[in-house]
KEKEVEX-550566 format. One record per residue (C-alpha): residue in one letter; z, y, x. Coordinates in steps of 0.05 Angstrom, whole numbers, plus 5000, padded with zeros to 4 digits. Layout:
REM residues N
AZYX ...
***
This chain:
REM residues 467
M701282935689 N704983145626 D707783835610 S714883625629 S712683395699 S708784045710 R714884445692 H719184045740 V714284155798 F713884895783 T721484945780 V722184585847 L716985045879 C720585665853 L727285425876 S724485255945 L721185935951 G727586275929 M731585875980 L726786066036 I727186806017 L734786766016 L735086406083 S730186896116 S734587486094 L740587236133 P742087526203 W741486846238 G741587156307 D748287496296 L751286906259 T749486386312 G749486786376 N741786766376 K741586006377 I737586086313 K732786676311 D731887156253 F725687016213 N721787306155 I716986876114 F712887506096 E712487766168 D705187586177 L703187886110 F706888546121 P707688636197 E708289386190 N714889306153 K718388966212 E724289396233 I726889416304 K734389516303 V736289996358 T742390426346 E745191016383 E751990926415 T756591466387 T760591846439 T767891766421 D771191956487 P774192636473 E774792806547 L767392686556 E765893116494 N770293676523 L766793616590 L759893666558 S762094266516 E764694616578 I758094506614 E754094736554 N758295376549 L757495516623 Q749995426619 S749395876558 N753696416589 S750596416658 S744696856676 V738296606708 N739197156760 Q746296916777 P745696186799 D752496226835 N755896216767 T754295476763 P760495056775 T761394696841 A760394026805 A753394226784 R751494426855 D754093796888 S747793476914 A751592856934 I751792636862 N745893016833 S740492516812 K735392806764 T729792326784 T727791806733 K725891296787 S731190806808 E733090686880 N731489976902 A737489526900 P738489076960 R737688326950 K740787746987 E739187016975 G734687216917 H740187596880 V741888336872 A747388456924 I753788846922 E752789486962 N758289677010 Y759490417024 T766690337050 G765090357124 A768989707132 Q767588967121 S765188837050 L770988717002 S775888667060 K782288757019 F780088286965 R777787787018 Q784787797050 A788087706983 L783887096967 S786186767031 E793186797001 S791286546931 D794885876941 Q801486266951 R800886846902 L796687106844 V790587516863 R788888016808 I782488376788 A782688966739 F776189016700 L775989706667 G770489836617 D767890016549 S765089616490 F760189266538 I765988796557 E769788836491 G772488176465 D772687906537 I765087846538 F762687766610 T769887776637 Q771687116604 D766186756642 L767487126707 R774786936701 H773086206688 I768386176747 L773486476794 Q779386066768 E775285426776 K774385616849 Y780985936868 G785785666815 G789686026762 C790286016686 G791386466626 V787587096606 G791687636640 Y792488316607 M793188386531 N794888986489 L800188886435 H795088976379 S787688856369 D783389136313 F778588536320 P782987946340 G778087416318 F772487686362 R775687446426 K774886696440 T779686616498 I786186776461 R788586796389 Q792387436374 G796187646312 G801788096290 S803388786262 G807989376266 W805289706329 D802890426332 T797190396382 H794590956426 D788590986472 I784191496508 R780891686442 N787191986413 L791692166473 G794092886474 K793693306537 S801293266545 D801392506537 S803792236604 I803091496587 R796491406621 T795190736655 L789090366680 S788190026612 G787790696576 E792090446519 Y799290296499 A803190126436 K809690396405 S813989936365 T816690016295 P822589596270 G820088896259 A813988976304 K811188296322 T805588016364 T803487286375 F798886986427 K796186286427 G791785936478 T784985666458 P780685086484 Q774985566501 Y775885366575 S780584886609 T784385496637 T785485836570 K789485296536 S795985506569 W799085946623 E805085936669 R808186626666 S808687166613 T810387886633 I811588466586 L811689156616 F814889706575 L818890346571 C825490346534 H827391006503 D834290776478 S837890116468 A833289576440 Q832388826435 I826088426449 I825987736419 I821687186451 D819286606408 G824186766353 K830386546392 D830986876461 A833787566446 R834388026506 S837688706505 F835389326542 S838090026550 Y834790696563 S831290796630 P825891286653 Q823190716695 V818290176674 Q821989536656 A819488816653 L821088196614 T818587546645 T818686836620 E816386246662 G814185536648 I807885246617 Q806585626553 K801385506500 Q803686066455 L808086686458 E811487086403 I814287786417 E818488156367 T822988766368 D827989056319 S827189756347 H822590356349 N824790506420 I819790066457 T813290326487 A809389706508 L804589806567 G801689106565 V802888356564 Y800287926620 L799087176610 D798086886679 G798586316728 K803486366786 T797986296838 G790386306839 I786586896810 Q786687306746 V781587786715 D784688306668 C779688546615 M781489266598 S776189526550 V776590126504 R770690246458 G767190916472 N770591006539 S766591396591 G771691266646 I772991996663 S779991976632 L781991586694 R782292256730 N788792366693 I792391706701 N799891776714 A800391576788 E807891486787 L807791066723 N802390616752 R806190536817 Q812290306778 M807989806741 S805089546807 K811889266825 W810288706777 I802788776765 D798688996825 Y791288946839 D786888706896 L780188906865 I778889436812 V771989426778 L769590016737 E764289866683 Y762590536650 G756891016637 I753390766574 N757391246531 A755291836574 L747891646571 N743492126533 A736292006512 E734192706533 E738492816595 N736492646666 D741893046702 Y748692696702 T751593126758 A757693356717 Y759192636694 G758392396766 F763192926790 A768392716738 I767691976757 T768392166830 K775192486813 A777191866774 I775591396833 E779291846882 K785391816836 I785091056831 K784390996907 Q790691416917 T794591036864 Y792390336885 P791290386961 N791389626970 A785489486924 D778089486937 I774189896886 L767389686857 L763290126812 M758289766766 G751990126746 I750090126673 A746089556644 D739189666617 R739089986549 G733389976498 A730290536458 K724590556407 A717790766432 G713590756368 T714290046341 E716389766408 V722889766448 R722989976520 S728290206569 L731590876553 P727891336602 T734291646627 C737490986649 A734991056721 A737991756728 M744891486708 V744390896756 N742391366813 T748291816797 Q753091226797 R750390966863 N751191656894 V758291686869 A759691026904 K756791306968 K760791946963 T767391606948 G766391036998 V766890456949 H762589856930 F756889886880 Y753289356838 D746689516804 T747589156738 R740989406709 E737089136768 A740888476764 M738188416692 G731088516718 G730389266720 E725689676676 S725489416604 S729388796623 V733688896561 V727588716519 E726888056555 W734387926550 R733788036475 K728187526471 R732487036509 G738187136460 F742787486509 V743188186478 N745088416408 A740088746361 D742489436384 Y739189296452 I745589526486 H751189016482 L751388316511 N753187746466 H757287156492 A751186806519 G748887436554 G755787546582 R755586846612 E748886986645 M751187656674 A757787346698 N753986816736 E749787356770 F755787786787 A759987196812 T754186986857 A753687696886 L761287696896 N760987036933 I755387266978 A759187906995 L765487517011 N761687057058 E758487607098 
***
């Protein structure tokens, strides 16, 4: 072998090694939804350098922060010799669950079952609504935090239910999304909307709906929606409904040509277009529109509205505007309301979630009063990981939160689903990460994990409906 050949071989080896190093540095799990696993060619040589990515969820719900501050102040100001100074919420044994051991979740047909604490037939109102799904649209509100952000979990649940009961479209949409490309079931674009949600609402803000968000227009505000081929039911829809408040005269223009004029009213107004639609464009020339939501639906069948706000603890639902929501229900009413919260109230050092449970109790009571025709289902938190040395295990306080949530369901007389147990219970998040279902933060589902969880939940729903 001559010198030139040796140099060529050495060059090829160096380029190959460099390429391997470059490829191993890429986050393959995040880029491919864990179809390709992350790898490190030096892992066996330097195992101690392997980092486990587990992040803490930052509390961004101001109402939760205020509640925790109030509790902390009460605790610091109260005397050990004066236990009666403790607020009623902290003495309420019905939702006080300091134990770190989870109550066993019931199982039926090999699956974690929906627990019924209503005193009536399981999901009786939802069951009746489904019997009418060939004549009207049955609607589920899925209220939650970043666990279902981007339609994760809800997109697959919606597809399963629409395949069985009929329906199309994705239901509720806000007028603006900070991460429009993250969602696979709809393409959204536009600008010119001043958005508000539970993270920045003032105490005097009366525009409080189930979604926890709304958008105010500026002149030229525009939003576009376009169906996607993600599922057969997301390519198009049959009815578009825009709910809004009009503070003075204004025009709303649909698809660049259909201009409709509206005048001031203290009541919620609606603009509806019908016919098979693959895309929708909404534009206004005014700053007088407060948009409460857009609903892209079928005329019959079933719909699942994904209403997620990152950082939401759910306790702001105590303050929803009952009259405003009743006005909205003339056009958009619900047969089942699911609450998926709790992960943002979870603390690595706290086993007593009594105060949080008390606040969620008030929220459920308010929803029951506002939507008397809907069944209510409270979902327990999913399993969440935490570092234990170089390993990841369940956060030790997860069980206390689940117990509190179950006790809230018992106290308020609603349904409960033990999400954590459906995942497999203690340290199940580690296994779900290995299976490519959970992100590297050991908290959030990816799209594959959402599909797995949706299948479990839909099975439990079907079993409960057939009881």
